[in-house]
PLY file of the C-alpha trace (Angstrom):
ply
format ascii 1.0
element vertex 284
property float x
property float y
property float z
element edge 283
property int vertex1
property int vertex2
end_header
21.51 95.75 57.76
20.47 92.11 57.74
22.72 89.32 58.92
22.93 87.89 55.41
24.17 91.18 53.96
26.72 91.70 56.71
28.15 88.20 56.31
28.25 88.43 52.52
29.97 91.83 52.49
32.68 90.66 54.84
33.17 87.35 53.02
33.81 89.30 49.82
36.32 91.54 51.61
38.12 88.55 53.10
38.26 86.86 49.71
39.63 90.00 48.10
42.52 90.04 50.59
43.13 86.27 50.33
42.03 85.63 53.91
39.83 82.88 55.33
36.26 83.70 54.27
34.87 81.50 57.05
36.06 84.02 59.64
33.01 86.24 59.00
30.56 83.50 60.02
32.74 82.24 62.87
33.08 85.70 64.41
29.40 86.50 64.00
27.99 83.38 65.61
30.55 83.69 68.40
29.51 87.27 69.17
25.82 86.41 68.79
26.32 83.49 71.20
24.79 81.07 68.71
25.72 77.63 67.45
26.85 77.46 63.80
23.60 75.84 62.64
21.57 78.57 64.33
23.20 81.25 62.20
21.27 80.13 59.13
17.96 80.59 60.95
18.70 84.27 61.57
20.04 85.32 58.15
17.05 87.58 57.46
17.10 89.27 60.88
18.31 92.83 61.37
21.73 93.08 63.05
21.58 94.66 66.52
23.64 97.88 66.67
25.81 96.71 69.60
26.45 93.40 67.86
27.32 95.21 64.63
29.85 97.41 66.43
31.49 94.41 68.15
31.58 92.53 64.84
33.21 95.42 63.00
35.82 95.78 65.74
36.56 92.05 65.61
36.91 92.10 61.83
39.30 95.04 62.04
41.48 93.13 64.50
41.49 90.13 62.17
42.32 92.23 59.11
45.14 93.83 61.12
46.67 90.38 61.53
45.30 88.99 64.82
44.20 85.32 64.84
40.45 84.77 65.09
41.06 82.44 68.06
42.59 85.27 70.08
39.76 87.61 69.08
37.21 85.03 70.27
39.37 84.25 73.29
38.91 80.52 72.86
39.42 77.53 70.58
37.61 74.21 70.49
39.85 71.19 71.07
38.66 67.60 71.34
35.09 68.81 71.74
35.78 71.33 74.51
36.36 75.08 74.55
39.78 76.20 75.77
40.67 79.78 76.63
43.56 80.99 74.47
45.46 84.25 74.31
48.83 85.58 73.17
50.56 83.68 76.00
49.77 80.23 74.60
49.92 78.37 71.32
46.56 77.94 69.59
45.67 74.20 69.73
45.68 72.57 66.30
43.60 69.76 64.84
46.73 67.64 64.36
47.22 67.64 68.11
43.74 66.18 68.56
45.04 63.20 66.60
47.91 62.87 69.09
45.43 62.76 71.98
43.33 60.16 70.19
46.33 57.95 69.47
47.51 58.17 73.08
44.08 57.01 74.25
44.28 54.03 71.87
47.64 53.05 73.32
46.42 53.41 76.89
43.87 50.71 76.03
46.60 48.59 74.43
49.32 48.86 77.07
47.74 50.01 80.33
44.33 48.38 80.31
45.06 46.38 83.48
46.38 49.38 85.42
44.17 50.78 88.19
45.86 54.19 87.87
48.25 55.69 85.33
50.66 58.57 85.94
51.10 60.94 82.98
53.05 64.15 82.50
52.38 66.80 79.85
55.59 68.77 79.24
55.19 72.30 77.89
51.45 72.22 78.43
50.63 75.70 77.08
46.84 76.08 77.21
46.63 72.67 78.85
44.74 71.22 75.89
46.56 67.87 75.77
46.76 67.11 79.49
43.25 68.31 80.28
41.69 66.41 77.37
43.46 63.21 78.39
42.48 63.61 82.04
38.82 64.07 81.11
38.76 61.24 78.56
40.53 58.64 80.74
39.53 58.62 84.46
42.43 56.30 85.39
44.96 59.00 84.55
46.70 61.09 87.19
47.98 64.03 85.17
50.87 66.38 85.90
51.59 69.32 83.59
54.45 71.79 83.35
55.40 74.92 81.46
58.29 77.34 81.72
55.90 80.26 81.21
54.00 81.42 84.28
51.52 83.24 82.04
50.85 80.07 80.06
50.29 78.17 83.30
47.72 80.76 84.36
45.78 80.02 81.18
46.13 76.24 81.65
44.97 76.43 85.28
41.94 78.48 84.27
41.06 75.93 81.58
41.47 73.07 84.05
39.21 74.82 86.55
36.58 75.66 83.94
36.52 72.10 82.62
36.85 70.51 86.08
39.97 68.56 85.16
42.10 67.32 88.09
45.61 68.41 87.03
48.71 69.12 89.12
50.68 72.00 87.59
54.38 72.85 87.92
56.28 75.85 86.62
59.73 75.07 85.28
61.95 74.14 82.36
60.99 70.92 80.55
61.50 67.86 82.84
63.12 69.70 85.74
59.96 70.11 87.88
59.31 66.37 87.72
62.92 65.54 88.57
62.88 67.99 91.49
59.63 66.54 92.84
60.72 62.91 92.34
57.75 62.19 90.06
57.78 59.02 87.98
55.30 58.53 85.15
53.94 55.73 83.00
53.32 58.11 80.09
55.35 61.13 79.02
53.60 63.43 76.55
54.89 66.55 74.86
54.17 68.79 71.90
57.39 70.80 72.10
58.38 73.66 69.78
59.63 72.03 66.58
59.91 74.75 63.93
63.55 75.39 62.93
64.68 78.88 63.91
65.36 79.99 60.34
62.18 78.54 58.78
59.70 81.00 57.32
56.19 80.69 58.75
52.91 82.53 58.22
53.04 86.08 59.56
49.76 85.62 61.46
51.49 82.86 63.45
54.92 84.48 63.77
53.54 87.90 64.75
51.05 86.66 67.35
51.80 83.29 68.91
54.56 82.96 71.54
57.92 82.19 69.93
58.94 80.11 72.95
56.19 77.69 71.92
57.08 77.68 68.21
60.79 77.50 67.54
62.99 74.51 68.36
66.56 75.49 67.55
68.52 75.20 64.33
66.94 71.95 63.14
63.76 71.98 65.26
64.82 69.10 67.55
66.46 71.04 70.38
63.68 70.34 72.89
63.25 66.71 71.83
66.92 66.03 72.52
66.59 67.80 75.85
63.66 65.55 76.81
65.31 62.40 75.45
68.48 63.10 77.45
66.65 63.24 80.81
63.53 61.16 80.19
64.78 58.06 82.00
64.96 60.10 85.21
61.19 60.48 85.32
59.72 57.46 83.49
58.96 54.16 85.20
60.48 50.82 84.21
57.78 50.47 81.57
56.62 53.63 79.86
55.12 55.21 76.77
56.59 58.42 75.37
54.38 60.34 72.94
55.21 63.45 70.90
53.92 65.61 68.11
56.64 66.36 65.56
57.33 68.24 62.35
56.18 66.42 59.21
59.65 66.70 57.62
61.73 65.59 60.61
61.64 61.78 60.29
65.31 61.38 59.33
66.53 63.70 62.09
64.24 61.98 64.60
65.52 58.54 63.59
69.10 59.69 64.19
68.25 61.22 67.58
66.45 58.10 68.74
69.32 55.85 67.70
71.52 57.93 70.00
69.23 58.35 73.02
67.10 55.17 72.80
69.25 52.76 70.74
67.49 49.55 71.75
63.96 50.85 72.26
61.20 50.26 69.69
59.40 53.31 68.36
57.10 54.31 65.52
56.31 57.48 63.64
52.62 57.79 62.78
51.12 59.78 59.94
48.24 62.19 60.50
45.04 62.20 58.44
46.81 64.32 55.82
49.39 61.56 55.34
52.21 63.53 56.96
54.62 62.19 59.60
53.24 63.85 62.71
53.39 61.64 65.83
56.21 59.79 67.55
55.62 56.95 70.00
58.46 55.36 71.97
57.72 52.04 73.68
60.11 51.84 76.62
60.12 48.20 77.80
56.49 47.88 76.65
55.33 44.76 74.87
0 1
1 2
2 3
3 4
4 5
5 6
6 7
7 8
8 9
9 10
10 11
11 12
12 13
13 14
14 15
15 16
16 17
17 18
18 19
19 20
20 21
21 22
22 23
23 24
24 25
25 26
26 27
27 28
28 29
29 30
30 31
31 32
32 33
33 34
34 35
35 36
36 37
37 38
38 39
39 40
40 41
41 42
42 43
43 44
44 45
45 46
46 47
47 48
48 49
49 50
50 51
51 52
52 53
53 54
54 55
55 56
56 57
57 58
58 59
59 60
60 61
61 62
62 63
63 64
64 65
65 66
66 67
67 68
68 69
69 70
70 71
71 72
72 73
73 74
74 75
75 76
76 77
77 78
78 79
79 80
80 81
81 82
82 83
83 84
84 85
85 86
86 87
87 88
88 89
89 90
90 91
91 92
92 93
93 94
94 95
95 96
96 97
97 98
98 99
99 100
100 101
101 102
102 103
103 104
104 105
105 106
106 107
107 108
108 109
109 110
110 111
111 112
112 113
113 114
114 115
115 116
116 117
117 118
118 119
119 120
120 121
121 122
122 123
123 124
124 125
125 126
126 127
127 128
128 129
129 130
130 131
131 132
132 133
133 134
134 135
135 136
136 137
137 138
138 139
139 140
140 141
141 142
142 143
143 144
144 145
145 146
146 147
147 148
148 149
149 150
150 151
151 152
152 153
153 154
154 155
155 156
156 157
157 158
158 159
159 160
160 161
161 162
162 163
163 164
164 165
165 166
166 167
167 168
168 169
169 170
170 171
171 172
172 173
173 174
174 175
175 176
176 177
177 178
178 179
179 180
180 181
181 182
182 183
183 184
184 185
185 186
186 187
187 188
188 189
189 190
190 191
191 192
192 193
193 194
194 195
195 196
196 197
197 198
198 199
199 200
200 201
201 202
202 203
203 204
204 205
205 206
206 207
207 208
208 209
209 210
210 211
211 212
212 213
213 214
214 215
215 216
216 217
217 218
218 219
219 220
220 221
221 222
222 223
223 224
224 225
225 226
226 227
227 228
228 229
229 230
230 231
231 232
232 233
233 234
234 235
235 236
236 237
237 238
238 239
239 240
240 241
241 242
242 243
243 244
244 245
245 246
246 247
247 248
248 249
249 250
250 251
251 252
252 253
253 254
254 255
255 256
256 257
257 258
258 259
259 260
260 261
261 262
262 263
263 264
264 265
265 266
266 267
267 268
268 269
269 270
270 271
271 272
272 273
273 274
274 275
275 276
276 277
277 278
278 279
279 280
280 281
281 282
282 283
């Protein structure tokens, strides 16, 4: 069978079952160890028998409900490949926008700093903290997660990408409090899906629930961070979060309680949805 035929057959099957037709190409060029543009140069080649077997196994896993990122064992985030598995949340494109906006604000508020201390709370795969550390050399990055298995993934990613990160295992801000760490920038993409909200089965059945669900209204972990944040931030600090697109009103109410006199803004993503929260603690 030629590559073209194999791809076409599987695209038709995916379409028939209302699944992402792009998965066929993505899986094939991953297994063939080719770049996407190289796939089109090999469409008329015969498919190697070992490659065909691996492809068919991968497609079966996907059709059985496993995310393509877990089948590949990696996901690209901010131009770099991160190892992902069932112990960590799959990095999303929206989170790349959070990283980009943090980098903009580092230029705006910390340009004169020789070094900047930053913590990434609930780091998961390490995508946020590692990307920031590699993009901005002035950053000294600390990252935490309550899951030891998630930290193993994050540490592997940091080693593979040669990112200088200090990791701590523990619940939310507690490792930083215990180690008397003070930061200029606090970053987190905490779980923010309300416990009773219906989500896609491919997400619910595969990705770790500890990284998805944030209590009855989705803000449990934000309130937990807000309540203790002043114990680990410096006199002037930036706090940056990803948030649910429909949580603006709840977030406004929480901030009026925990940061009543502190300016903040909620930024829309490229889809026009409220997605990022920035709190400017004594920053001008």
